[in-house]
N, C-alpha and C positions, 0 to 999 in steps of 0.2 A: 391606863396601860402605857407604858413608855415606848418610845420609838424603836429601840433595840429589840424589845420583846415582840413588837408587832412584826418587825422584819423577820425575826427568827421563826415566829409562827407561820408567816406567809411562806418563808422558805421550806418549812417542814410540810406544809400543805401542798406546795408545788412538787416536792420530791415524792410525797405520798401519792399524788395524782400520777406522775410519771411512772412510779413502780406499779401502781394499780393498773395503768394502761399496759405496761409491759407483761404483767401477769395475764391480763385479758388477751392480749395478742398471742402470748405463748399458749394459752389454753385453746384458742381458735386454731392456731397452727397445728396443734396436736390432734385436732379433729379432721384435718384435711387428708384424704386418702392419697397416696402417691400413685400416680399413673405415668406409664412410659409413653410420651407423646412426641409427635413431630408434625411439622407442616411440610408435607413432601413437595407439593407443587402449588405456588401461589398464583392464583388466577388474577387477571386484570380487574381494575375497578374503574367505574365511570361515575363521575358526580351526577347525581340524579335530581333531587329537589332540595333546596335549603341546605340542610346538613346531613342529608341522606346520600348514600352511594349504592351502586348496583354492581354485582359481580358480572363480568362479561364472559367469563370462562369458569369451568369447574375448578374448584379448589380442593386439593387432596390432602387429607390429614391421616395420621396413623395413631390410633389410640390403643395401647397395649396390644400392639402388633396387628390390630384389626383395622382394615381400611375404612375411612369415612369420607364421603364426598358432599361438598356444599354445592348445590347446582348453579349453573349459569343463570343470571337474571334475578338473583336473590337480592332484595333490598335490605340495607342496613343502616344503622346510625352509629355504628361501632360501639358506642356505650351510651346509654340513656341518661347521661349526667346533664342536669340543666345547665345552660350556658352561664348562669350567674355563679355557678360552682367550679367553673373551669380554671379559676386561679388556684385551686387545690391541685387539680390534675386534669389536663385537657385530654379528651379521648382519641386525639388524632396522632398521638406519638407512634412511631413506626412499630415499636415492639408491642403495641396494644392491638393493632389493626386485625391481623389474622386470628388471634385468639378471640377477639371481640366478634368477628364474623361467625366464627364456629359457634360461639355462645349464643348470639342472636338467633342463628338458624335453629340450633338445638332447643332453645326456649320456645320457638315456633312449632317445631316438629322433633319432639324428644325421643321418638321411637320407644325403646324399652328402657331408656335412662330416666332416673329420677332427677328431680331439680338439684338435689344435693350432689349427685354424681356429676351432673353438668357443671356445677359451680366448681367442684373439686378439679375436674378436668381443665376448666378455664384457668384456674390458678396454676396448674402445671404447665399449660400452654404459655402463659405469660412468662414464667420462668425459662421455659425452653426458648422463647423469642427474645431472651436477654433483658426482660423487665427486671428492675431491681426487686429484691425480696420485700422491701418496704412498699413499693408501688403495687406489687402483686397481692400482698396481704390487704392493702387498702381497697383494691378493686374487689377481691374476694369478700371482704366484710360488707362492702357496698351491695353486691349482688345478693348476699344472704339477707341483709336487712331490708332492701328495697326491691328486690327482684320478683317477689311472689306475684304481683299484679300483672307482670309481663309473661309469666309462664303459662303456656297453653298445653294442657295435658293431652296432646295428640289432636286437638280440635282442628288445627290448621294444616295438618300433614298432607291431606289428599287434594281435594278439589280447590280449596282456596289457594294453596301454594301454586298449583298448576295455573289457576286463573291469574294470580299475581305475576307469575313468570311470563305469561303471555302478554299481559299489559307491559311489563318491563321490557320484554323483547321488542315490542312495538315501539316503545320510547327509544330504545337503543338503535333500531333500524332507522328512525326518523333522524336521529342525532348523526348517524353515519351518513345518510343521504344529504343532510344539511352541510356536512363538512367536505363533501366531494366536489 
């Protein structure tokens, strides 16, 4: 096979891959339910341990006109993206923070929401917080593909969340005392 034919085949394969990716992304986007979302009050965050943070105040969201609150002293890693993949997209961009906190909390304590609903709301929150549509779809696809092992169907909602909040509050109180 000559050099020109090889380049032409390679170009066609590349264009086919891009077109196939576009079709796949379009198909995924057509599956995402639209939600009216807003982050009404952004609570403060405190570095906790390693790459984890803790809310120090309640954070208020509104999902389809229904209030939703993330409690104080909730621990989050924003997005469970392995560090070696941060070159693709680091989880600490401002537009990802509050959608990721909501998503982390709802994966721990979904209430009556399904995993799919939580992921769809996450996507809508990302767009609401000014994430680019491309970034929002990447994050959405990532949670759909890799999030299942992090989803607890109500298992953590009650005593574990309360126990974790108490431990996190004790950590917060120590931090405040050390800084006075």
